[in-house]
N, C-alpha and C positions, 0 to 999 in steps of 0.2 A: 897156124901161119893165116888160115880165111880171117879169123880174127883182126890179124896186123892188117891184110889187105882192104878190112871194111873200114878200119880206122884210118887208113890215109883218106881212103876215097872221102870217107866222112869230112876228113880234116881241108882238103880239097875243095868238098862242095859248100863246106863253111867259108873260104876265101872265096870263091867263086859269087855266093850271094851276099857278102857281106858289104852293105854300102861304102863303109869307108875306103876300103879296098880299091888301088886304082885299075886302070881298065887292062894295061898288059898285062898285071897278074889275076885278075880275072879270066882274061882268055887264055893264058897259058896253063889256069888251073881245069878250064872248060876242055883242054885239049889233051891235058895228062890223064883226066878222067876216062875217057876215051882210050887212053893208051894203055891205062893200067887195068883197066877191067877186062883184057886180052891176058894179062897177067903172066908174061913168059920172062925169063931171067933177062933176055936182051932189053925187054921194056922196062924193066928195073933199072938197069944201068941207063938207057936214055933219057928217063922221066929224072934220074938224079944228075946226071951231064946238066939238062934244061933246067933243072931247078937251081942248080949251082951258079949258073951263069946268070941267071935272073936275080939271084941275090946278090951277086958282087956288083950288081947296075945300081945305079941313081934311083931308090926308091924309100917310100918313107918308112923309119925304122920298125914302126908297129908292123907294116907288111914283111917286112924283112923277117922280125921274130917267127912271124908265122910259118915262114918259107922255112925256115931251119928246123922249125918243129917236124915239119912233113918232112924235110932231109934226113933230120935224124930216123923217124920212123922206117923212111926208105933203105936207110943204111943196114937198119938190124933186121928187115926182112932178106934183104939182100944178103946178108952175112948166112943166114939162116938156109937160104938157098943153095949156098954155094957148096960143093962137097969137101 
């Protein structure tokens, strides 16, 4: 599971550093990196909700695709953590 967290963090880092990504996506990626580094189940749920909200707003399709990739990783990690 630690590998999945690393993959999620790397994807968010990519979004944060992507010169094409809009400012709102970069800011949210930075916030979520800090949140997920605490790696509790509650933080996973919160990160998932926040990304889903951002993914439904008016953002470029490229950014939305990257967000949905991270959401997918979070969902699979969340399923593993639940009993």
